[in-house]
C-alpha positions in Angstrom: 5.1 -53.3 20.2 2.1 -54.0 21.9 1.7 -51.2 23.9 1.5 -48.8 20.7 -2.1 -50.2 19.7 -3.4 -49.4 22.6 -4.5 -45.5 23.9 -5.7 -44.2 26.8 -9.8 -43.7 27.1 -10.3 -42.7 30.7 -8.2 -41.7 33.6 -10.1 -42.2 36.8 -9.9 -42.2 40.7 -11.2 -44.2 43.0 -11.0 -44.3 47.5 -9.3 -47.2 49.3 -9.5 -48.4 52.5 -6.5 -49.7 54.1 -6.2 -50.9 57.7 -3.0 -51.7 60.1 -3.4 -54.8 62.3 -4.1 -52.2 65.2 -3.7 -47.9 66.4 0.1 -46.8 65.4 1.1 -44.5 68.3 4.1 -42.2 68.4 7.8 -41.9 66.7 10.5 -39.4 68.1 8.2 -36.1 66.8 5.0 -37.2 65.8 1.8 -38.0 67.5 -0.3 -40.9 66.6 -0.8 -42.6 63.4 -4.0 -44.1 63.8 -5.3 -47.2 62.6 -5.6 -46.7 59.0 -7.4 -44.7 56.5 -8.3 -44.0 52.7 -5.9 -42.7 50.0 -7.0 -41.8 46.4 -5.6 -44.4 43.4 -5.7 -43.7 39.7 -7.4 -46.4 37.4 -5.8 -45.9 33.3 -8.1 -47.3 30.7 -7.5 -48.5 27.0 -9.5 -48.6 23.9 -8.6 -52.1 23.8 -10.3 -52.9 27.2 -6.9 -52.6 29.8 -6.6 -51.5 32.9 -4.4 -50.6 35.7 -4.2 -48.3 38.8 -2.2 -47.6 41.7 -1.1 -44.8 44.4 -0.3 -41.7 42.2 3.6 -39.7 43.0 0.9 -36.5 43.6 -2.3 -35.6 42.3 -2.3 -33.8 38.7 -5.1 -33.2 36.1 -4.7 -36.4 33.9 -7.5 -34.9 31.2 -4.8 -34.6 28.7 -3.5 -37.7 28.5 -6.5 -39.3 27.5 -6.4 -40.0 23.7 -2.7 -40.1 23.9 -0.9 -43.3 23.2 0.2 -45.9 25.8 3.5 -46.1 24.0 4.1 -42.1 24.3 3.7 -42.1 28.2 5.6 -45.3 29.3 8.9 -47.8 28.0 8.5 -50.8 29.7 12.7 -51.1 29.7 12.4 -47.7 31.2 9.2 -46.4 32.8 7.7 -43.5 32.4 8.8 -41.0 29.3 6.3 -38.4 29.1 6.9 -35.7 32.4 2.8 -34.7 31.8 2.6 -38.8 33.0 5.1 -38.8 35.6 2.2 -38.5 38.4 1.1 -42.3 37.5 4.3 -43.7 38.0 3.0 -47.1 39.1 -0.8 -47.2 37.4 0.9 -47.3 33.8 3.8 -49.7 34.9 0.9 -51.6 36.3 -0.8 -51.0 33.3 1.9 -51.9 30.9 2.7 -55.5 32.6 -0.7 -56.3 32.4 -0.5 -55.6 28.2 2.6 -57.5 28.2 1.4 -60.5 30.6 3.9 -60.5 33.1 4.2 -59.3 36.5 5.8 -55.8 36.7 8.9 -57.6 38.7 9.6 -59.3 35.7 8.9 -56.1 33.2 11.9 -54.7 35.9 14.3 -56.6 35.0 13.6 -60.2 37.6 17.6 -58.9 39.0 15.8 -60.3 42.6 13.8 -63.1 43.7 10.2 -63.2 44.0 10.4 -63.6 47.9 11.2 -60.6 49.3 12.4 -60.5 53.2 10.3 -57.8 55.2 10.6 -55.8 58.6 7.8 -54.7 60.6 7.6 -51.1 60.5 4.7 -51.1 63.1 6.8 -50.7 66.4 6.6 -47.1 67.3 6.7 -45.9 70.9 3.4 -47.5 72.1 4.8 -47.9 75.5 5.0 -43.7 76.5 1.0 -45.1 76.8 0.9 -48.8 77.4 4.2 -49.2 79.4 6.6 -52.3 78.3 3.8 -54.5 78.0 2.6 -52.7 74.9 6.1 -53.5 73.5 5.8 -57.3 73.9 1.8 -57.2 72.9 2.9 -55.3 69.4 5.8 -57.2 68.6 4.3 -60.7 69.5 1.0 -59.5 67.1 3.4 -59.0 64.2 5.4 -62.0 64.5 1.6 -63.6 64.4 1.2 -61.4 61.2 4.5 -62.9 60.0 7.3 -60.9 60.8 10.2 -62.1 62.0 12.3 -58.8 61.8 11.6 -55.5 63.6 12.4 -51.8 63.4 11.9 -49.9 66.6 11.4 -46.2 66.5 13.9 -44.9 69.6 14.3 -40.8 70.6 11.9 -40.8 72.9 14.1 -38.1 75.0 13.4 -35.7 71.9 10.5 -34.6 73.0 8.2 -37.4 74.8 10.2 -37.7 78.3 13.4 -35.8 79.9 16.3 -37.0 77.4 18.0 -39.2 80.0 14.8 -41.3 80.7 14.0 -41.7 76.9 17.5 -42.6 76.2 17.4 -45.4 79.2 13.7 -46.6 77.4 15.4 -46.7 74.1 17.9 -48.8 75.1 15.4 -51.0 77.2 12.9 -51.6 74.2 15.8 -52.8 72.2 17.1 -55.2 74.9 13.7 -56.8 75.6 13.6 -56.9 71.8 16.5 -59.1 71.5 15.5 -61.3 74.3 12.4 -62.3 73.3 13.4 -62.5 69.6 16.7 -63.4 69.7 17.2 -64.7 66.1 15.3 -61.5 64.6 17.1 -58.7 62.4 16.4 -55.7 64.7 16.4 -52.2 62.9 16.1 -48.6 65.0 14.9 -45.8 63.4 15.4 -42.1 65.6 13.7 -39.8 62.7 16.3 -37.2 63.0 15.6 -37.2 67.0 19.1 -37.6 68.2 22.7 -35.9 68.7 25.4 -37.2 68.1 26.7 -37.8 71.6 23.6 -39.2 72.8 23.2 -41.8 69.7 26.4 -42.6 70.6 25.2 -43.4 74.3 22.6 -45.4 72.3 25.1 -47.1 70.6 27.0 -47.9 73.7 24.0 -49.9 75.5 22.8 -52.0 73.0 26.8 -52.8 71.9 26.1 -56.2 71.8 22.1 -56.5 70.3 23.6 -57.0 66.8 21.3 -54.1 64.6 20.9 -55.0 61.6 20.6 -51.2 60.3 20.4 -47.4 62.1 17.7 -45.4 60.0 18.0 -41.7 60.4 19.2 -40.6 63.5 20.2 -37.1 62.2 19.5 -35.0 59.4 22.3 -36.2 56.7 25.3 -33.7 57.9 28.3 -35.2 56.6 30.4 -34.3 59.9 28.0 -36.4 61.9 27.7 -39.1 59.7 31.9 -38.7 59.3 31.8 -39.1 63.2 29.1 -42.3 63.6 31.2 -43.7 60.3 34.1 -43.5 62.7 32.3 -44.8 66.0 30.8 -47.6 63.9 34.2 -49.1 63.6 34.9 -49.7 67.0 31.5 -51.8 67.4 31.9 -55.9 67.7 28.7 -55.8 65.1 28.6 -52.6 62.8 25.3 -52.0 61.4 24.3 -49.8 58.7 23.6 -46.9 58.3 20.3 -45.8 56.3 19.2 -42.6 55.2 17.7 -40.3 52.5 13.8 -40.9 53.6 13.1 -37.4 54.7 12.7 -34.7 52.2 15.4 -36.1 50.7 18.4 -34.1 48.0 18.9 -37.6 46.8 21.9 -36.0 45.2 23.8 -35.3 48.2 22.2 -39.0 49.7 24.1 -40.6 46.4 27.6 -38.8 47.5 27.2 -39.9 50.9 26.8 -43.3 49.5 29.6 -43.3 47.5 31.6 -41.9 50.2 31.0 -44.8 52.4 29.3 -42.7 54.8 25.6 -44.3 54.1 24.9 -47.9 53.6 21.3 -47.5 52.6 19.4 -45.4 50.7 16.0 -44.8 51.3 14.3 -42.6 49.0 10.3 -43.2 49.4 8.8 -45.5 47.0 6.3 -42.9 46.2 8.1 -40.0 47.1 10.7 -40.7 44.7 9.0 -42.8 42.2 9.6 -45.9 41.0 10.6 -44.8 37.4 13.1 -42.9 39.2 14.3 -46.0 41.2 15.0 -47.3 38.1 16.8 -44.5 36.9 19.3 -44.5 40.1 20.1 -47.8 41.1 22.5 -48.1 38.6 24.3 -45.1 40.1 23.9 -46.0 43.7 26.7 -47.6 45.2 25.1 -48.6 48.3 22.3 -50.8 49.3 18.4 -49.1 48.8 15.3 -50.1 50.8 12.7 -47.9 49.5 10.8 -46.3 52.2 7.3 -47.5 52.5 5.5 -46.1 55.8 1.8 -45.2 55.7 0.0 -47.6 53.4 0.1 -51.7 53.1 0.4 -51.2 49.6 3.3 -49.3 49.3 5.4 -52.3 51.0 4.2 -54.6 47.9 5.6 -51.7 45.7 9.0 -52.3 47.5 8.7 -55.7 47.0 8.5 -55.7 43.0 11.3 -53.4 43.0 13.5 -55.4 45.1 12.7 -58.6 43.2 12.5 -56.0 39.6 15.5 -53.6 40.3 18.0 -56.1 43.1 20.5 -55.0 45.4 17.0 -54.4 47.9 17.7 -57.1 50.8 15.1 -56.3 52.6 11.9 -54.1 52.3 9.5 -51.9 55.2 6.7 -53.8 55.9 3.1 -51.7 56.8 1.2 -54.3 59.1 -1.8 -54.3 57.9 -3.7 -57.2 55.6 -4.9 -57.0 51.7 -2.4 -55.9 49.7 0.5 -58.6 50.3 1.5 -61.8 51.0 3.6 -62.1 54.3 5.1 -66.1 54.8 7.7 -66.2 57.7 9.1 -63.2 57.2 9.2 -62.7 53.4 6.4 -61.0 51.0 6.0 -63.9 48.3 5.7 -62.2 45.3 2.6 -64.0 42.5 3.2 -64.3 38.6 0.3 -62.3 38.2 0.3 -59.6 35.1 1.4 -55.8 36.7 1.1 -56.0 40.8 -1.1 -58.7 41.2 -3.7 -57.0 42.8 -7.5 -56.5 42.0 -8.9 -53.1 43.0 -10.6 -53.2 46.1 
């Protein structure tokens, strides 16, 4: 095995900068998300001159890994195999794939297409500060960037507006988006800001908008999801139910999927991890779309998971340049080794 010839010679960190297309505003319960930021990436080198890098799952002391054989830390067919190296999940996948001279998605099995449908995850509650013209401008900017599908944050009545007025604005923004982009996939995300009754009122108001999915309308409470499941059977166009992003009990989400109450599992790209997704996908009876908000690099990771593991029809796009190629609503993955990115 080629990896067996490599020994970890160093693990260092570096800061990488990312920028959004604009300042991203509020969701149903959090304030402004800013215009970008910086994050720590880990760089792993071997004694034979190979290098891989990426975001960590969490920060940990890499010292004990120096001097270890790479093949003791990662198996290309399974992922990271030593718990001490788990935090380097993405850097080690990048490194292994570069040594094997294949893209990560090929190392994962190439079960999907390297052209991955991708929605804009950046349509927040900017109308609270700039009116509906802000929503129009944001949709137009993301469309010009290359997105053809849009996820709308909803739940204005949870914190920022009177509940009735907020619900009315949620409906207005959804209907406006459908009017402006009649062919777009429209996804909506409540960030757990709805009750069952207010969600049903919202869905009644947008019943003819043909929503693609409803994301995290409320916490993953089985009785509420059962009521939603029953309600959705009556709609002319049944949207999917997507859940499992925020602090998930993964086994609970998997069981809800087995019971037909969750159609799309959302465990985060780096919160759950690439190796964990490799283990989870065979047991998942629903579709997947790993949550990727925060950094544009996470969109690239989600696209590799989609192209590698399959069963991920669409991924979340963080609107920002430099980390992925977007063409006509799809992330187009290169055939370069690893994740195909040079360290910025």
